[in-house]
MDAnalysis code that builds the backbone (N, CA, C; Angstrom):
import MDAnalysis as mda
import numpy as np

u = mda.Universe.empty(267, n_residues=89, atom_resindex=np.repeat(np.arange(89), 3), trajectory=True)
u.add_TopologyAttr("name", ["N", "CA", "C"] * 89)
u.add_TopologyAttr("resid", np.arange(1, 90))
u.add_TopologyAttr("resname", ["MET", "ARG", "ARG", "ILE", "THR", "ALA", "ALA", "LEU", "ALA", "VAL", "PRO", "LEU", "ALA", "PRO", "ALA", "ALA", "VAL", "VAL", "VAL", "GLY", "SER", "ALA", "THR", "ALA", "ASP", "PRO", "SER", "ASN", "GLN", "ARG", "ALA", "SER", "CYS", "GLU", "GLY", "ILE", "LEU", "VAL", "SER", "SER", "ALA", "THR", "TYR", "PRO", "GLY", "GLN", "VAL", "ALA", "ASP", "LEU", "GLY", "ARG", "LEU", "PHE", "HIS", "ASP", "GLN", "LEU", "LYS", "ASP", "GLN", "GLY", "ILE", "PRO", "PRO", "GLY", "PHE", "LEU", "ASP", "VAL", "GLY", "ALA", "ALA", "GLN", "VAL", "LYS", "ALA", "GLY", "GLY", "VAL", "GLU", "ALA", "CYS", "LEU", "ALA", "VAL", "LEU", "PRO", "SER"])
u.atoms.positions = np.array([
    [108.271, 95.692, 112.102],
    [107.617, 94.358, 111.323],
    [108.640, 94.010, 110.260],
    [109.828, 94.855, 109.549],
    [110.849, 94.063, 108.961],
    [111.447, 92.657, 109.631],
    [111.377, 92.870, 111.265],
    [112.128, 91.728, 111.997],
    [111.222, 90.274, 111.896],
    [109.772, 90.743, 112.072],
    [108.784, 89.472, 111.184],
    [109.117, 88.556, 109.723],
    [109.206, 90.076, 109.006],
    [109.478, 89.504, 107.615],
    [110.516, 88.930, 107.613],
    [111.765, 88.739, 108.160],
    [112.972, 88.451, 108.180],
    [112.854, 86.721, 109.141],
    [111.721, 86.685, 110.033],
    [112.171, 85.680, 110.859],
    [110.992, 84.886, 110.219],
    [109.802, 84.994, 109.020],
    [109.273, 84.200, 107.599],
    [110.051, 83.484, 107.502],
    [110.874, 84.346, 106.202],
    [111.891, 83.879, 105.599],
    [112.824, 83.317, 105.784],
    [113.759, 82.687, 106.778],
    [114.516, 82.055, 107.234],
    [113.811, 80.441, 107.336],
    [112.412, 80.681, 108.298],
    [112.077, 79.151, 108.520],
    [111.411, 78.564, 106.808],
    [110.929, 79.463, 106.431],
    [110.290, 79.050, 105.413],
    [111.054, 78.632, 104.083],
    [111.947, 79.405, 103.757],
    [112.860, 79.447, 102.664],
    [113.170, 77.802, 102.377],
    [113.329, 76.644, 102.969],
    [113.339, 75.603, 102.453],
    [112.152, 75.142, 101.792],
    [111.317, 75.343, 102.936],
    [109.702, 74.863, 101.924],
    [109.587, 75.848, 100.553],
    [110.140, 77.143, 100.563],
    [110.057, 77.612, 99.311],
    [110.848, 77.121, 97.805],
    [111.423, 76.307, 98.696],
    [112.723, 75.728, 97.459],
    [112.229, 74.641, 96.838],
    [111.385, 73.740, 97.897],
    [111.121, 72.217, 97.351],
    [109.528, 72.471, 97.471],
    [108.828, 72.989, 96.380],
    [107.187, 72.659, 96.734],
    [106.873, 71.025, 96.066],
    [105.697, 71.277, 97.249],
    [105.300, 69.488, 96.404],
    [103.842, 69.999, 95.165],
    [103.414, 69.102, 95.057],
    [102.548, 69.003, 93.772],
    [101.352, 69.577, 94.248],
    [100.887, 69.446, 95.601],
    [99.427, 69.805, 95.986],
    [99.526, 71.611, 95.958],
    [100.836, 72.289, 95.930],
    [100.533, 73.652, 95.663],
    [99.331, 74.320, 95.070],
    [98.764, 75.409, 96.501],
    [97.803, 76.198, 95.966],
    [98.708, 77.001, 94.404],
    [97.553, 77.107, 93.178],
    [97.844, 77.450, 92.409],
    [98.069, 79.285, 92.260],
    [99.575, 79.386, 91.858],
    [99.203, 80.924, 92.376],
    [98.905, 81.705, 91.179],
    [98.469, 81.386, 90.212],
    [97.548, 82.051, 88.794],
    [96.167, 82.052, 89.312],
    [95.463, 81.532, 90.226],
    [94.303, 81.973, 90.784],
    [94.390, 83.193, 91.629],
    [93.815, 83.949, 91.419],
    [93.545, 85.119, 91.926],
    [93.156, 85.248, 93.150],
    [92.203, 83.875, 93.323],
    [91.799, 83.631, 95.194],
    [92.432, 82.732, 95.885],
    [93.696, 82.304, 95.005],
    [94.653, 82.037, 96.435],
    [95.263, 83.012, 97.415],
    [95.340, 82.634, 98.250],
    [95.616, 83.594, 99.366],
    [97.029, 82.633, 99.904],
    [97.999, 83.715, 100.107],
    [98.803, 83.519, 101.018],
    [99.299, 82.152, 101.462],
    [98.100, 82.759, 102.536],
    [98.209, 81.111, 103.407],
    [98.065, 79.931, 102.949],
    [97.374, 79.934, 101.650],
    [97.007, 78.524, 101.448],
    [98.393, 78.357, 100.393],
    [99.107, 79.116, 99.794],
    [100.034, 79.253, 99.025],
    [101.484, 78.809, 100.060],
    [101.792, 79.218, 101.140],
    [102.453, 78.599, 101.781],
    [102.369, 77.907, 102.526],
    [100.677, 77.107, 103.135],
    [100.610, 75.951, 103.741],
    [100.618, 74.660, 102.850],
    [100.441, 75.140, 101.662],
    [100.504, 74.305, 100.735],
    [102.273, 73.691, 100.118],
    [102.617, 74.691, 100.265],
    [104.231, 74.517, 100.263],
    [104.932, 73.636, 101.282],
    [104.487, 73.223, 101.988],
    [104.796, 72.243, 103.380],
    [105.616, 71.004, 102.694],
    [107.015, 70.640, 103.208],
    [107.530, 70.026, 102.706],
    [107.702, 68.448, 103.087],
    [107.378, 68.636, 104.617],
    [107.293, 67.212, 105.427],
    [105.883, 67.269, 106.820],
    [105.329, 66.209, 107.337],
    [104.505, 66.519, 107.847],
    [104.968, 67.097, 109.311],
    [103.915, 67.791, 109.803],
    [103.793, 68.873, 110.960],
    [104.534, 70.210, 110.768],
    [104.833, 70.235, 109.334],
    [105.671, 71.566, 109.227],
    [104.957, 72.660, 109.369],
    [103.887, 72.518, 109.352],
    [102.693, 73.594, 108.963],
    [102.700, 74.088, 110.777],
    [102.487, 72.774, 111.205],
    [102.325, 73.312, 113.038],
    [103.235, 73.623, 113.376],
    [104.419, 73.099, 113.573],
    [105.959, 73.995, 113.676],
    [106.335, 75.063, 113.245],
    [106.222, 75.313, 111.974],
    [106.000, 76.771, 111.299],
    [104.774, 77.587, 112.274],
    [103.669, 77.308, 112.744],
    [102.774, 78.101, 112.934],
    [102.878, 78.485, 114.543],
    [103.465, 77.476, 115.135],
    [104.013, 77.471, 116.554],
    [104.812, 78.772, 116.556],
    [106.291, 78.291, 116.045],
    [107.366, 79.345, 116.095],
    [106.642, 80.992, 115.499],
    [106.099, 81.228, 114.524],
    [105.525, 82.283, 114.476],
    [104.485, 82.694, 115.100],
    [103.644, 82.461, 115.767],
    [102.926, 82.904, 116.727],
    [103.565, 82.978, 118.115],
    [104.558, 82.277, 118.863],
    [105.385, 82.890, 119.678],
    [106.511, 84.026, 119.095],
    [107.054, 83.931, 118.478],
    [107.849, 85.143, 117.967],
    [106.376, 86.633, 117.865],
    [105.400, 86.503, 117.131],
    [104.489, 87.493, 117.247],
    [104.497, 87.779, 118.376],
    [104.293, 86.853, 119.685],
    [103.674, 87.098, 120.986],
    [104.775, 87.667, 121.904],
    [105.724, 87.386, 121.561],
    [106.946, 88.046, 122.477],
    [107.481, 89.521, 121.695],
    [107.128, 89.474, 120.494],
    [106.728, 90.984, 119.902],
    [105.911, 92.065, 120.304],
    [104.765, 91.202, 121.529],
    [103.421, 92.251, 121.639],
    [102.789, 92.006, 120.902],
    [102.517, 91.363, 119.293],
    [101.654, 91.265, 118.127],
    [100.880, 90.180, 118.889],
    [99.658, 90.290, 118.293],
    [98.596, 89.309, 118.695],
    [98.570, 88.176, 117.871],
    [98.717, 86.990, 118.148],
    [99.172, 86.017, 117.138],
    [98.560, 85.597, 115.644],
    [96.829, 85.806, 116.201],
    [96.063, 85.663, 114.618],
    [96.412, 86.952, 113.786],
    [97.332, 88.077, 113.903],
    [98.232, 88.899, 112.998],
    [98.228, 88.053, 111.747],
    [98.867, 87.586, 112.006],
    [99.378, 86.275, 110.484],
    [99.001, 85.638, 109.971],
    [97.912, 84.668, 110.818],
    [96.723, 84.168, 109.832],
    [95.972, 84.904, 109.068],
    [95.054, 86.105, 110.182],
    [94.194, 86.987, 109.405],
    [95.314, 87.856, 108.033],
    [96.405, 88.281, 108.421],
    [97.364, 88.368, 106.949],
    [97.524, 87.628, 106.164],
    [97.813, 86.575, 106.132],
    [97.778, 85.924, 105.487],
    [97.110, 85.274, 104.398],
    [95.703, 84.999, 104.963],
    [94.474, 84.630, 104.442],
    [94.194, 85.578, 103.603],
    [94.552, 87.349, 103.699],
    [93.544, 88.118, 102.916],
    [94.257, 88.205, 101.817],
    [95.935, 88.452, 101.965],
    [96.597, 88.804, 101.027],
    [97.047, 87.521, 99.622],
    [96.787, 87.979, 98.878],
    [97.025, 87.210, 97.654],
    [98.564, 88.027, 96.482],
    [99.138, 87.567, 97.023],
    [100.440, 87.953, 96.015],
    [100.894, 87.151, 94.909],
    [100.684, 85.884, 94.844],
    [100.748, 85.054, 93.482],
    [101.933, 84.100, 93.409],
    [102.689, 83.527, 95.198],
    [103.943, 82.413, 95.022],
    [104.390, 82.796, 96.079],
    [105.001, 81.769, 96.480],
    [105.697, 81.579, 97.577],
    [106.393, 82.802, 97.670],
    [107.527, 83.115, 97.182],
    [108.397, 84.414, 97.266],
    [107.796, 85.694, 97.383],
    [106.776, 86.271, 96.885],
    [106.023, 86.929, 96.695],
    [105.051, 87.088, 98.219],
    [104.857, 85.634, 98.702],
    [103.677, 86.711, 100.284],
    [105.210, 86.440, 100.814],
    [105.938, 85.222, 100.975],
    [107.356, 85.913, 102.025],
    [107.662, 87.626, 101.773],
    [107.278, 88.106, 100.909],
    [108.180, 89.585, 100.612],
    [106.862, 90.610, 100.972],
    [105.670, 90.077, 101.046],
    [104.569, 91.053, 101.689],
    [104.075, 90.832, 102.902],
    [104.975, 89.524, 103.461],
    [103.914, 89.404, 104.883],
    [104.747, 89.508, 106.059],
    [104.704, 90.522, 107.047],
    [103.301, 90.523, 106.938],
    [103.598, 92.423, 106.687],
    [102.914, 92.959, 105.957],
    [103.221, 94.968, 104.985],
    [102.477, 95.647, 106.024],
])
């Protein structure tokens, strides 16, 4: 699972640095990591590009592509960095 976490951290690092004004509020306890990470996208199409990349990486490792989506939707870690640290755990 560490390979997946590293694979997530590298492509999302630029998104973690430049966070747009529409960012899901990490102080909201109901904000999921999926919402926080998706709202931190910095260019049009970034979410789709990263989604395809992550799904391909998971599939190559024999993990169902929906694993990341379900995990990110259920985890509430409180910020981009915290989400990257715990997904997938």
